[in-house]
Backbone as JSON Lines, residues from 0, in Angstrom:
{"i":0,"aa":"M","n":[123.24,-48.32,-34.56],"ca":[123.21,-49.21,-33.41],"c":[122.01,-48.85,-32.54]}
{"i":1,"aa":"K","n":[121.26,-49.88,-32.12],"ca":[120.09,-49.68,-31.29],"c":[120.34,-50.27,-29.91]}
{"i":2,"aa":"F","n":[119.79,-49.52,-28.92],"ca":[119.91,-49.99,-27.54],"c":[118.53,-50.36,-27.02]}
{"i":3,"aa":"S","n":[118.5,-51.43,-26.31],"ca":[117.25,-51.88,-25.71],"c":[117.32,-51.63,-24.22]}
{"i":4,"aa":"P","n":[116.16,-51.62,-23.52],"ca":[116.15,-51.37,-22.08],"c":[117.11,-52.26,-21.3]}
{"i":5,"aa":"P","n":[117.28,-53.5,-21.69],"ca":[118.23,-54.31,-20.9],"c":[119.66,-53.82,-21.01]}
{"i":6,"aa":"D","n":[119.93,-53.04,-22.1],"ca":[121.31,-52.55,-22.27],"c":[121.61,-51.31,-21.4]}
{"i":7,"aa":"W","n":[120.57,-50.67,-20.9],"ca":[120.76,-49.4,-20.18],"c":[121.68,-49.5,-18.97]}
{"i":8,"aa":"P","n":[121.53,-50.52,-18.15],"ca":[122.45,-50.6,-17.0],"c":[123.9,-50.64,-17.41]}
{"i":9,"aa":"H","n":[124.17,-51.17,-18.63],"ca":[125.57,-51.3,-19.07],"c":[126.13,-49.98,-19.6]}
{"i":10,"aa":"I","n":[125.24,-49.18,-20.14],"ca":[125.75,-47.94,-20.77],"c":[125.42,-46.7,-19.93]}
{"i":11,"aa":"K","n":[124.66,-46.9,-18.85],"ca":[124.23,-45.75,-18.05],"c":[125.41,-44.91,-17.58]}
{"i":12,"aa":"L","n":[126.41,-45.57,-17.05],"ca":[127.56,-44.82,-16.51],"c":[128.27,-44.05,-17.61]}
{"i":13,"aa":"G","n":[128.41,-44.67,-18.77],"ca":[129.08,-44.0,-19.88],"c":[128.3,-42.8,-20.36]}
{"i":14,"aa":"V","n":[126.97,-42.95,-20.41],"ca":[126.13,-41.81,-20.85],"c":[126.24,-40.66,-19.86]}
{"i":15,"aa":"I","n":[126.2,-41.03,-18.57],"ca":[126.3,-39.98,-17.55],"c":[127.63,-39.24,-17.65]}
{"i":16,"aa":"V","n":[128.7,-40.02,-17.82],"ca":[130.03,-39.4,-17.95],"c":[130.09,-38.52,-19.18]}
{"i":17,"aa":"F","n":[129.51,-39.03,-20.29],"ca":[129.51,-38.25,-21.53],"c":[128.75,-36.93,-21.35]}
{"i":18,"aa":"L","n":[127.59,-37.0,-20.73],"ca":[126.8,-35.79,-20.51],"c":[127.53,-34.81,-19.6]}
{"i":19,"aa":"L","n":[128.13,-35.37,-18.54],"ca":[128.9,-34.49,-17.64],"c":[130.07,-33.84,-18.37]}
{"i":20,"aa":"T","n":[130.69,-34.63,-19.27],"ca":[131.81,-34.08,-20.05],"c":[131.35,-32.95,-20.95]}
{"i":21,"aa":"L","n":[130.17,-33.15,-21.59],"ca":[129.61,-32.09,-22.44],"c":[129.31,-30.83,-21.62]}
{"i":22,"aa":"L","n":[128.68,-31.04,-20.45],"ca":[128.36,-29.9,-19.6],"c":[129.63,-29.17,-19.15]}
{"i":23,"aa":"L","n":[130.62,-29.97,-18.72],"ca":[131.87,-29.37,-18.26],"c":[132.58,-28.64,-19.41]}
{"i":24,"aa":"G","n":[132.6,-29.27,-20.57],"ca":[133.24,-28.63,-21.73],"c":[132.53,-27.35,-22.11]}
{"i":25,"aa":"G","n":[131.17,-27.39,-22.09],"ca":[130.42,-26.17,-22.4],"c":[130.69,-25.06,-21.4]}
{"i":26,"aa":"A","n":[130.76,-25.47,-20.11],"ca":[131.05,-24.46,-19.07],"c":[132.43,-23.87,-19.25]}
{"i":27,"aa":"I","n":[133.4,-24.75,-19.62],"ca":[134.77,-24.26,-19.83],"c":[134.83,-23.29,-21.0]}
{"i":28,"aa":"I","n":[134.12,-23.65,-22.08],"ca":[134.11,-22.77,-23.26],"c":[133.5,-21.42,-22.92]}
{"i":29,"aa":"I","n":[132.34,-21.47,-22.26],"ca":[131.67,-20.21,-21.89],"c":[132.55,-19.4,-20.94]}
{"i":30,"aa":"G","n":[133.15,-20.12,-19.96],"ca":[134.03,-19.42,-19.01],"c":[135.25,-18.83,-19.7]}
{"i":31,"aa":"S","n":[135.79,-19.55,-20.7],"ca":[136.95,-19.05,-21.44],"c":[136.61,-17.79,-22.21]}
{"i":32,"aa":"E","n":[135.4,-17.79,-22.83],"ca":[134.98,-16.6,-23.58],"c":[134.82,-15.4,-22.64]}
{"i":33,"aa":"D","n":[134.21,-15.65,-21.48],"ca":[134.06,-14.57,-20.51],"c":[135.42,-14.08,-20.02]}
{"i":34,"aa":"F","n":[136.34,-15.05,-19.81],"ca":[137.67,-14.68,-19.33],"c":[138.42,-13.84,-20.38]}
{"i":35,"aa":"L","n":[138.31,-14.29,-21.66],"ca":[138.97,-13.54,-22.73],"c":[138.36,-12.14,-22.87]}
{"i":36,"aa":"L","n":[137.03,-12.06,-22.76],"ca":[136.37,-10.76,-22.86],"c":[136.82,-9.84,-21.74]}
{"i":37,"aa":"Q","n":[136.88,-10.39,-20.51],"ca":[137.31,-9.59,-19.36],"c":[138.78,-9.2,-19.5]}
{"i":38,"aa":"A","n":[139.59,-10.13,-20.04],"ca":[141.01,-9.84,-20.24],"c":[141.2,-8.72,-21.24]}
{"i":39,"aa":"H","n":[140.41,-8.74,-22.34],"ca":[140.5,-7.67,-23.33],"c":[140.06,-6.34,-22.73]}
{"i":40,"aa":"T","n":[139.01,-6.41,-21.92],"ca":[138.53,-5.19,-21.26],"c":[139.59,-4.63,-20.33]}
{"i":41,"aa":"N","n":[140.2,-5.53,-19.52],"ca":[141.26,-5.1,-18.6],"c":[142.46,-4.53,-19.36]}
{"i":42,"aa":"Q","n":[142.76,-5.13,-20.51],"ca":[143.88,-4.65,-21.31],"c":[143.61,-3.24,-21.83]}
{"i":43,"aa":"R","n":[142.37,-3.02,-22.31],"ca":[142.0,-1.68,-22.8],"c":[142.08,-0.65,-21.69]}
{"i":44,"aa":"V","n":[141.56,-1.02,-20.51],"ca":[141.6,-0.11,-19.36],"c":[143.05,0.18,-18.97]}
{"i":45,"aa":"A","n":[143.88,-0.88,-18.93],"ca":[145.28,-0.69,-18.58],"c":[146.0,0.2,-19.59]}
{"i":46,"aa":"Q","n":[145.68,0.01,-20.9],"ca":[146.3,0.83,-21.93],"c":[145.87,2.29,-21.8]}
{"i":47,"aa":"Q","n":[144.59,2.5,-21.5],"ca":[144.1,3.86,-21.3],"c":[144.79,4.52,-20.09]}
{"i":48,"aa":"Q","n":[144.94,3.75,-19.01],"ca":[145.62,4.27,-17.83],"c":[147.08,4.58,-18.13]}
{"i":49,"aa":"L","n":[147.71,3.7,-18.93],"ca":[149.11,3.93,-19.3],"c":[149.23,5.18,-20.16]}
{"i":50,"aa":"N","n":[148.32,5.35,-21.12],"ca":[148.35,6.54,-21.97],"c":[148.12,7.8,-21.14]}
{"i":51,"aa":"A","n":[147.2,7.72,-20.19],"ca":[146.93,8.88,-19.33],"c":[148.15,9.21,-18.48]}
{"i":52,"aa":"A","n":[148.81,8.15,-17.96],"ca":[150.01,8.38,-17.14],"c":[151.13,8.98,-17.99]}
{"i":53,"aa":"R","n":[151.28,8.51,-19.23],"ca":[152.29,9.08,-20.12],"c":[151.99,10.54,-20.43]}
{"i":54,"aa":"S","n":[150.69,10.82,-20.67],"ca":[150.3,12.2,-20.95],"c":[150.57,13.11,-19.75]}
{"i":55,"aa":"Q","n":[150.25,12.61,-18.54],"ca":[150.51,13.4,-17.33],"c":[152.0,13.62,-17.13]}
{"i":56,"aa":"L","n":[152.79,12.58,-17.42],"ca":[154.24,12.7,-17.27],"c":[154.79,13.72,-18.27]}
{"i":57,"aa":"A","n":[154.3,13.65,-19.53],"ca":[154.75,14.62,-20.53],"c":[154.33,16.03,-20.14]}
{"i":58,"aa":"G","n":[153.09,16.15,-19.61],"ca":[152.63,17.47,-19.17],"c":[153.46,18.0,-18.01]}
{"i":59,"aa":"A","n":[153.82,17.1,-17.08],"ca":[154.65,17.53,-15.94],"c":[156.02,17.98,-16.41]}
{"i":60,"aa":"R","n":[156.59,17.24,-17.37],"ca":[157.89,17.64,-17.9],"c":[157.81,18.98,-18.6]}
{"i":61,"aa":"E","n":[156.73,19.17,-19.39],"ca":[156.56,20.45,-20.08],"c":[156.37,21.58,-19.09]}
{"i":62,"aa":"D","n":[155.57,21.32,-18.04],"ca":[155.37,22.35,-17.01],"c":[156.68,22.71,-16.33]}
{"i":63,"aa":"R","n":[157.5,21.69,-16.08],"ca":[158.79,21.95,-15.43],"c":[159.69,22.79,-16.33]}
{"i":64,"aa":"E","n":[159.7,22.46,-17.63],"ca":[160.51,23.23,-18.56],"c":[159.99,24.66,-18.67]}
{"i":65,"aa":"N","n":[158.65,24.8,-18.73],"ca":[158.07,26.13,-18.8],"c":[158.36,26.92,-17.52]}
{"i":66,"aa":"M","n":[158.3,26.23,-16.39],"ca":[158.58,26.88,-15.12],"c":[160.01,27.43,-15.1]}
{"i":67,"aa":"Q","n":[160.95,26.61,-15.59],"ca":[162.33,27.06,-15.62],"c":[162.49,28.26,-16.54]}
{"i":68,"aa":"T","n":[161.8,28.21,-17.71],"ca":[161.89,29.32,-18.66],"c":[161.26,30.58,-18.08]}
{"i":69,"aa":"Y","n":[160.03,30.42,-17.55],"ca":[159.33,31.59,-17.03],"c":[159.98,32.15,-15.77]}
{"i":70,"aa":"M","n":[160.58,31.28,-14.97],"ca":[161.27,31.77,-13.78],"c":[162.45,32.64,-14.17]}
{"i":71,"aa":"A","n":[163.16,32.22,-15.24],"ca":[164.29,33.04,-15.72],"c":[163.78,34.39,-16.22]}
{"i":72,"aa":"E","n":[162.67,34.36,-16.99],"ca":[162.12,35.6,-17.49],"c":[161.58,36.47,-16.36]}
{"i":73,"aa":"Y","n":[160.91,35.82,-15.39],"ca":[160.35,36.57,-14.28],"c":[161.46,37.2,-13.44]}
{"i":74,"aa":"S","n":[162.56,36.45,-13.26],"ca":[163.7,37.0,-12.51],"c":[164.28,38.21,-13.23]}
{"i":75,"aa":"A","n":[164.31,38.12,-14.57],"ca":[164.81,39.27,-15.34],"c":[163.89,40.47,-15.16]}
{"i":76,"aa":"L","n":[162.58,40.22,-15.13],"ca":[161.63,41.32,-14.91],"c":[161.81,41.92,-13.52]}
{"i":77,"aa":"L","n":[162.01,41.05,-12.53],"ca":[162.24,41.55,-11.17],"c":[163.5,42.4,-11.12]}
{"i":78,"aa":"N","n":[164.53,41.95,-11.82],"ca":[165.8,42.68,-11.81],"c":[165.67,44.05,-12.44]}
{"i":79,"aa":"R","n":[164.74,44.17,-13.4],"ca":[164.54,45.46,-14.08],"c":[163.42,46.28,-13.43]}
{"i":80,"aa":"N","n":[162.92,45.81,-12.28],"ca":[161.89,46.53,-11.52],"c":[160.57,46.66,-12.28]}
{"i":81,"aa":"I","n":[160.33,45.8,-13.25],"ca":[159.1,45.92,-14.04],"c":[157.89,45.45,-13.26]}
{"i":82,"aa":"T","n":[158.09,44.6,-12.25],"ca":[156.96,44.09,-11.47],"c":[156.73,44.88,-10.19]}
{"i":83,"aa":"H","n":[157.48,45.95,-9.97],"ca":[157.28,46.76,-8.78],"c":[156.13,47.73,-8.98]}
{"i":84,"aa":"N","n":[155.48,48.11,-7.91],"ca":[154.33,48.99,-8.01],"c":[154.7,50.44,-8.26]}
{"i":85,"aa":"N","n":[155.85,50.85,-7.77],"ca":[156.19,52.28,-7.9],"c":[157.66,52.42,-8.32]}
{"i":86,"aa":"Q","n":[157.86,52.67,-9.61],"ca":[159.21,52.82,-10.13],"c":[159.52,54.27,-10.48]}
{"i":87,"aa":"R","n":[158.59,55.17,-10.21],"ca":[158.74,56.55,-10.67],"c":[160.06,57.17,-10.18]}
{"i":88,"aa":"L","n":[160.42,56.92,-8.93],"ca":[161.65,57.5,-8.4],"c":[162.87,56.95,-9.15]}
{"i":89,"aa":"D","n":[162.86,55.65,-9.47],"ca":[163.96,55.06,-10.23],"c":[164.07,55.71,-11.6]}
{"i":90,"aa":"W","n":[162.91,55.93,-12.25],"ca":[162.94,56.55,-13.58],"c":[163.52,57.96,-13.52]}
{"i":91,"aa":"I","n":[163.07,58.73,-12.54],"ca":[163.53,60.11,-12.42],"c":[165.03,60.15,-12.16]}
{"i":92,"aa":"E","n":[165.48,59.31,-11.24],"ca":[166.92,59.28,-10.93],"c":[167.72,58.86,-12.17]}
{"i":93,"aa":"G","n":[167.21,57.86,-12.9],"ca":[167.9,57.41,-14.1],"c":[167.96,58.48,-15.17]}
{"i":94,"aa":"L","n":[166.87,59.2,-15.36],"ca":[166.85,60.28,-16.35],"c":[167.81,61.41,-15.99]}
{"i":95,"aa":"E","n":[167.9,61.7,-14.72],"ca":[168.81,62.77,-14.29],"c":[170.27,62.34,-14.46]}
{"i":96,"aa":"K","n":[170.56,61.07,-14.27],"ca":[171.92,60.59,-14.51],"c":[172.26,60.7,-15.99]}
{"i":97,"aa":"I","n":[171.29,60.38,-16.85],"ca":[171.52,60.5,-18.29],"c":[171.71,61.97,-18.67]}
{"i":98,"aa":"R","n":[170.99,62.86,-18.01],"ca":[171.16,64.29,-18.3],"c":[172.61,64.71,-18.06]}
{"i":99,"aa":"Q","n":[173.21,64.19,-16.99],"ca":[174.59,64.55,-16.66],"c":[175.6,64.0,-17.67]}
{"i":100,"aa":"Q","n":[175.18,63.03,-18.46],"ca":[176.09,62.44,-19.45],"c":[176.09,63.21,-20.77]}
{"i":101,"aa":"H","n":[175.19,64.2,-20.9],"ca":[175.15,65.1,-22.05],"c":[175.03,64.36,-23.38]}
{"i":102,"aa":"H","n":[174.14,63.37,-23.41],"ca":[173.86,62.71,-24.69],"c":[173.12,63.65,-25.63]}
{"i":103,"aa":"V","n":[172.34,64.57,-25.07],"ca":[171.64,65.59,-25.85],"c":[171.93,66.94,-25.24]}
{"i":104,"aa":"S","n":[171.67,68.0,-26.01],"ca":[171.94,69.35,-25.5],"c":[171.09,69.64,-24.28]}
{"i":105,"aa":"D","n":[169.8,69.31,-24.35],"ca":[168.9,69.5,-23.22],"c":[167.63,68.72,-23.48]}
{"i":106,"aa":"F","n":[166.91,68.36,-22.42],"ca":[165.62,67.69,-22.59],"c":[164.75,67.94,-21.37]}
{"i":107,"aa":"K","n":[163.46,67.93,-21.6],"ca":[162.45,68.02,-20.55],"c":[161.53,66.82,-20.68]}
{"i":108,"aa":"Y","n":[160.94,66.43,-19.57],"ca":[160.05,65.27,-19.61],"c":[158.92,65.44,-18.62]}
{"i":109,"aa":"A","n":[157.85,64.68,-18.86],"ca":[156.7,64.64,-17.95],"c":[156.18,63.21,-17.93]}
{"i":110,"aa":"I","n":[155.97,62.67,-16.72],"ca":[155.5,61.29,-16.55],"c":[154.09,61.32,-15.97]}
{"i":111,"aa":"S","n":[153.16,60.67,-16.64],"ca":[151.77,60.62,-16.19],"c":[151.55,59.44,-15.26]}
{"i":112,"aa":"P","n":[150.47,59.47,-14.46],"ca":[150.16,58.33,-13.58],"c":[149.89,57.06,-14.38]}
{"i":113,"aa":"Q","n":[150.07,55.92,-13.73],"ca":[149.85,54.63,-14.38],"c":[148.4,54.44,-14.77]}
{"i":114,"aa":"Q","n":[148.2,53.8,-15.92],"ca":[146.87,53.43,-16.38],"c":[146.94,52.02,-16.96]}
{"i":115,"aa":"D","n":[145.78,51.35,-16.99],"ca":[145.73,50.03,-17.61],"c":[146.14,50.14,-19.07]}
{"i":116,"aa":"F","n":[146.85,49.12,-19.54],"ca":[147.39,49.16,-20.89],"c":[147.01,47.88,-21.63]}
{"i":117,"aa":"T","n":[146.47,48.02,-22.83],"ca":[146.13,46.89,-23.68],"c":[146.92,47.0,-24.97]}
{"i":118,"aa":"P","n":[147.92,46.14,-25.15],"ca":[148.74,46.22,-26.36],"c":[147.96,45.75,-27.59]}
{"i":119,"aa":"I","n":[148.44,46.12,-28.75],"ca":[147.85,45.69,-30.01],"c":[148.93,44.94,-30.8]}
{"i":120,"aa":"P","n":[148.71,43.65,-31.1],"ca":[147.55,42.83,-30.73],"c":[147.56,42.51,-29.24]}
{"i":121,"aa":"P","n":[146.4,42.1,-28.69],"ca":[146.32,41.8,-27.25],"c":[147.33,40.73,-26.86]}
{"i":122,"aa":"L","n":[147.81,40.84,-25.63],"ca":[148.81,39.91,-25.1],"c":[148.26,39.23,-23.87]}
{"i":123,"aa":"E","n":[148.38,37.89,-23.83],"ca":[147.95,37.13,-22.65],"c":[148.99,37.32,-21.55]}
{"i":124,"aa":"S","n":[148.6,37.99,-20.47],"ca":[149.54,38.31,-19.4],"c":[149.35,37.46,-18.16]}
{"i":125,"aa":"G","n":[148.5,36.42,-18.25],"ca":[148.34,35.5,-17.13],"c":[147.78,36.18,-15.9]}
{"i":126,"aa":"N","n":[148.49,36.04,-14.79],"ca":[148.02,36.56,-13.51],"c":[148.44,38.01,-13.28]}
{"i":127,"aa":"F","n":[148.89,38.68,-14.34],"ca":[149.36,40.05,-14.19],"c":[148.52,41.0,-15.05]}
{"i":128,"aa":"V","n":[148.44,42.24,-14.58],"ca":[147.77,43.31,-15.32],"c":[148.86,44.23,-15.88]}
{"i":129,"aa":"L","n":[148.74,44.54,-17.16],"ca":[149.7,45.46,-17.78],"c":[149.31,46.9,-17.46]}
{"i":130,"aa":"R","n":[150.29,47.66,-17.0],"ca":[150.07,49.07,-16.68],"c":[151.11,49.91,-17.42]}
{"i":131,"aa":"L","n":[150.72,51.13,-17.78],"ca":[151.63,51.99,-18.54],"c":[151.59,53.4,-17.98]}
{"i":132,"aa":"S","n":[152.78,53.97,-17.76],"ca":[152.91,55.37,-17.35],"c":[153.41,56.15,-18.56]}
{"i":133,"aa":"K","n":[152.54,56.95,-19.14],"ca":[152.9,57.74,-20.32],"c":[154.0,58.74,-19.97]}
{"i":134,"aa":"M","n":[154.93,58.94,-20.91],"ca":[155.97,59.94,-20.73],"c":[156.19,60.69,-22.04]}
{"i":135,"aa":"T","n":[156.23,62.02,-21.94],"ca":[156.57,62.86,-23.09],"c":[157.94,63.48,-22.86]}
{"i":136,"aa":"L","n":[158.71,63.61,-23.93],"ca":[160.05,64.18,-23.85],"c":[160.22,65.23,-24.94]}
{"i":137,"aa":"D","n":[160.81,66.36,-24.57],"ca":[161.15,67.42,-25.53],"c":[162.66,67.6,-25.51]}
{"i":138,"aa":"F","n":[163.27,67.56,-26.7],"ca":[164.73,67.6,-26.82],"c":[165.2,68.81,-27.61]}
{"i":139,"aa":"D","n":[166.38,69.3,-27.24],"ca":[167.17,70.2,-28.07],"c":[168.37,69.39,-28.55]}
{"i":140,"aa":"L","n":[168.56,69.34,-29.86],"ca":[169.57,68.45,-30.43],"c":[170.52,69.19,-31.36]}
{"i":141,"aa":"L","n":[171.74,68.72,-31.39],"ca":[172.69,69.19,-32.4],"c":[172.53,68.39,-33.69]}
{"i":142,"aa":"H","n":[172.18,67.12,-33.55],"ca":[171.99,66.26,-34.73],"c":[171.15,65.05,-34.3]}
{"i":143,"aa":"E","n":[170.67,64.29,-35.3],"ca":[169.77,63.17,-35.02],"c":[170.44,62.07,-34.19]}
{"i":144,"aa":"G","n":[171.74,61.94,-34.34],"ca":[172.44,60.88,-33.62],"c":[172.33,61.03,-32.11]}
{"i":145,"aa":"Q","n":[172.15,62.27,-31.62],"ca":[172.01,62.46,-30.18],"c":[170.75,61.78,-29.65]}
{"i":146,"aa":"L","n":[169.7,61.79,-30.45],"ca":[168.45,61.16,-30.03],"c":[168.63,59.66,-29.89]}
{"i":147,"aa":"I","n":[169.34,59.07,-30.83],"ca":[169.61,57.63,-30.76],"c":[170.46,57.3,-29.53]}
{"i":148,"aa":"N","n":[171.48,58.13,-29.3],"ca":[172.34,57.9,-28.13],"c":[171.55,57.99,-26.83]}
{"i":149,"aa":"F","n":[170.61,58.94,-26.77],"ca":[169.81,59.11,-25.56],"c":[168.99,57.86,-25.27]}
{"i":150,"aa":"F","n":[168.29,57.35,-26.28],"ca":[167.42,56.19,-26.03],"c":[168.23,54.92,-25.81]}
{"i":151,"aa":"N","n":[169.41,54.82,-26.4],"ca":[170.28,53.69,-26.08],"c":[170.67,53.72,-24.61]}
{"i":152,"aa":"A","n":[171.01,54.9,-24.11],"ca":[171.35,55.03,-22.68],"c":[170.13,54.76,-21.81]}
{"i":153,"aa":"L","n":[168.97,55.21,-22.26],"ca":[167.75,55.0,-21.48],"c":[167.47,53.51,-21.3]}
{"i":154,"aa":"H","n":[167.58,52.75,-22.37],"ca":[167.27,51.31,-22.3],"c":[168.33,50.54,-21.52]}
{"i":155,"aa":"S","n":[169.57,50.98,-21.58],"ca":[170.65,50.21,-20.94],"c":[170.9,50.61,-19.49]}
{"i":156,"aa":"Q","n":[170.56,51.84,-19.11],"ca":[170.94,52.33,-17.79],"c":[169.78,52.48,-16.81]}
{"i":157,"aa":"V","n":[168.57,52.66,-17.29],"ca":[167.44,52.89,-16.4],"c":[166.64,51.6,-16.26]}
{"i":158,"aa":"K","n":[166.42,51.18,-15.01],"ca":[165.63,49.98,-14.78],"c":[164.18,50.23,-15.15]}
{"i":159,"aa":"G","n":[163.58,49.25,-15.81],"ca":[162.21,49.41,-16.28],"c":[162.15,49.09,-17.75]}
{"i":160,"aa":"R","n":[160.95,49.02,-18.29],"ca":[160.75,48.74,-19.71],"c":[160.06,49.94,-20.35]}
{"i":161,"aa":"F","n":[160.84,50.67,-21.16],"ca":[160.3,51.86,-21.81],"c":[159.89,51.5,-23.24]}
{"i":162,"aa":"I","n":[158.67,51.91,-23.61],"ca":[158.15,51.67,-24.95],"c":[158.06,53.01,-25.67]}
{"i":163,"aa":"L","n":[158.79,53.16,-26.76],"ca":[158.76,54.39,-27.55],"c":[157.69,54.27,-28.62]}
{"i":164,"aa":"E","n":[156.74,55.21,-28.61],"ca":[155.64,55.17,-29.56],"c":[155.96,55.98,-30.82]}
{"i":165,"aa":"Q","n":[156.41,57.21,-30.64],"ca":[156.68,58.04,-31.82],"c":[157.57,59.21,-31.44]}
{"i":166,"aa":"C","n":[158.24,59.77,-32.46],"ca":[159.05,60.97,-32.3],"c":[158.82,61.86,-33.52]}
{"i":167,"aa":"T","n":[158.75,63.15,-33.28],"ca":[158.7,64.14,-34.36],"c":[159.92,65.05,-34.2]}
{"i":168,"aa":"V","n":[160.6,65.31,-35.31],"ca":[161.81,66.12,-35.3],"c":[161.65,67.26,-36.3]}
{"i":169,"aa":"E","n":[162.05,68.47,-35.89],"ca":[161.99,69.62,-36.79],"c":[163.23,70.49,-36.59]}
{"i":170,"aa":"R","n":[163.58,71.22,-37.65],"ca":[164.75,72.08,-37.58],"c":[164.39,73.38,-36.86]}
{"i":171,"aa":"T","n":[165.4,73.96,-36.19],"ca":[165.21,75.24,-35.51],"c":[165.72,76.35,-36.41]}
{"i":172,"aa":"S","n":[165.35,77.61,-36.1],"ca":[165.86,78.77,-36.84],"c":[167.29,79.06,-36.41]}
{"i":173,"aa":"A","n":[167.94,79.95,-37.1],"ca":[169.32,80.3,-36.77],"c":[169.41,80.75,-35.33]}
{"i":174,"aa":"A","n":[170.41,80.23,-34.59],"ca":[170.51,80.49,-33.16],"c":[171.16,81.83,-32.91]}
{"i":175,"aa":"A","n":[170.5,82.66,-32.08],"ca":[171.06,83.94,-31.66],"c":[170.49,84.29,-30.3]}
{"i":176,"aa":"V","n":[171.32,84.74,-29.39],"ca":[170.88,85.12,-28.05],"c":[171.37,86.52,-27.79]}
{"i":177,"aa":"N","n":[170.41,87.46,-27.45],"ca":[170.75,88.87,-27.19],"c":[171.58,89.46,-28.32]}
{"i":178,"aa":"N","n":[171.13,89.16,-29.55],"ca":[171.77,89.69,-30.76],"c":[173.2,89.2,-30.95]}
{"i":179,"aa":"V","n":[173.59,88.18,-30.19],"ca":[174.92,87.61,-30.35],"c":[174.76,86.25,-31.02]}
{"i":180,"aa":"T","n":[175.29,86.13,-32.19],"ca":[175.15,84.9,-32.94],"c":[176.01,83.81,-32.31]}
{"i":181,"aa":"I","n":[175.4,82.63,-32.12],"ca":[176.1,81.51,-31.52],"c":[176.78,80.7,-32.61]}
{"i":182,"aa":"N","n":[177.92,80.18,-32.3],"ca":[178.64,79.33,-33.23],"c":[177.71,78.21,-33.71]}
{"i":183,"aa":"P","n":[177.48,78.1,-35.02],"ca":[176.56,77.08,-35.52],"c":[176.95,75.67,-35.08]}
{"i":184,"aa":"A","n":[178.22,75.45,-34.86],"ca":[178.65,74.1,-34.44],"c":[178.17,73.77,-33.04]}
{"i":185,"aa":"L","n":[177.88,74.84,-32.24],"ca":[177.45,74.62,-30.85],"c":[175.95,74.84,-30.67]}
{"i":186,"aa":"A","n":[175.3,75.43,-31.66],"ca":[173.87,75.74,-31.53],"c":[173.02,74.5,-31.81]}
{"i":187,"aa":"T","n":[171.9,74.4,-31.09],"ca":[170.98,73.3,-31.36],"c":[170.34,73.5,-32.71]}
{"i":188,"aa":"Q","n":[170.37,72.49,-33.51],"ca":[169.85,72.55,-34.87],"c":[168.47,71.94,-35.0]}
{"i":189,"aa":"L","n":[168.1,71.09,-34.02],"ca":[166.85,70.33,-34.12],"c":[166.11,70.37,-32.79]}
{"i":190,"aa":"K","n":[164.81,70.25,-32.89],"ca":[163.96,70.02,-31.72],"c":[163.17,68.75,-31.97]}
{"i":191,"aa":"A","n":[163.02,67.95,-30.94],"ca":[162.3,66.69,-31.07],"c":[161.3,66.55,-29.94]}
{"i":192,"aa":"N","n":[160.18,65.96,-30.27],"ca":[159.16,65.61,-29.27],"c":[158.88,64.12,-29.4]}
{"i":193,"aa":"C","n":[159.02,63.4,-28.31],"ca":[158.82,61.94,-28.32],"c":[157.78,61.56,-27.28]}
{"i":194,"aa":"I","n":[157.01,60.53,-27.62],"ca":[155.97,60.02,-26.74],"c":[156.2,58.53,-26.54]}
{"i":195,"aa":"G","n":[156.14,58.1,-25.31],"ca":[156.3,56.68,-25.0],"c":[155.7,56.4,-23.63]}
{"i":196,"aa":"G","n":[156.19,55.38,-23.0],"ca":[155.66,55.05,-21.68],"c":[156.45,53.95,-21.01]}
{"i":197,"aa":"W","n":[156.31,53.91,-19.69],"ca":[156.97,52.89,-18.88],"c":[155.99,51.77,-18.58]}
{"i":198,"aa":"L","n":[156.35,50.56,-18.99],"ca":[155.48,49.41,-18.82],"c":[155.75,48.74,-17.48]}
{"i":199,"aa":"A","n":[154.67,48.31,-16.79],"ca":[154.8,47.63,-15.51],"c":[153.8,46.47,-15.46]}
{"i":200,"aa":"L","n":[154.12,45.45,-14.66],"ca":[153.24,44.31,-14.44],"c":[152.76,44.35,-12.99]}
{"i":201,"aa":"Q","n":[151.45,44.27,-12.81],"ca":[150.88,44.27,-11.47],"c":[150.15,42.96,-11.23]}
{"i":202,"aa":"N","n":[150.5,42.26,-10.15],"ca":[149.86,40.99,-9.82],"c":[148.4,41.22,-9.48]}
{"i":203,"aa":"R","n":[147.52,40.45,-10.12],"ca":[146.08,40.59,-9.9],"c":[145.7,40.26,-8.45]}
{"i":204,"aa":"N","n":[146.49,39.38,-7.82],"ca":[146.16,38.93,-6.46],"c":[146.84,39.77,-5.39]}
{"i":205,"aa":"A","n":[147.62,40.77,-5.83],"ca":[148.3,41.59,-4.85],"c":[147.29,42.44,-4.09]}
{"i":206,"aa":"S","n":[147.51,42.56,-2.8],"ca":[146.57,43.32,-1.97],"c":[146.78,44.79,-2.16]}
């Protein structure tokens, strides 16, 4: 179909409307693409924020559970005086009470000053420094079972955390005092030397 100049006045309005429709349609399409792109971007950002919030919530729950666990453990440490700076008097009093219970025939001990302690393998102690007071013990024993009874009493009755490193046990010669032979059932048959230490936790921020 061909149009001549005289036909233009008749079709001018239709052409203008058609062109405007094309322009409007193109603008709508372009705007829709931009809108969809922005919507996808917003969705990704919202999903990332949601994932971050979920991660923070899970972390907070885990921290709360850890706090409850560690608070129970820390309370137990407080109850056993492991976090106190000076437990020496408690140890001495506890050892003397055990002496009166006659778990062993006799024993002597020596406690050294506290020193920094690094366990093997190393242990992450957080905001605390591990300290150890070395202690040596010498025993007179009737039998090996007395040594076990002594350390059972030590762990159950004396506040603190005692770490036993090693013990050496040897037999004694026949018991006689001033040429008077002692009843073998009452004489000490063994001597033992044990080395260990009292563990303590010291807060790094403590003044």
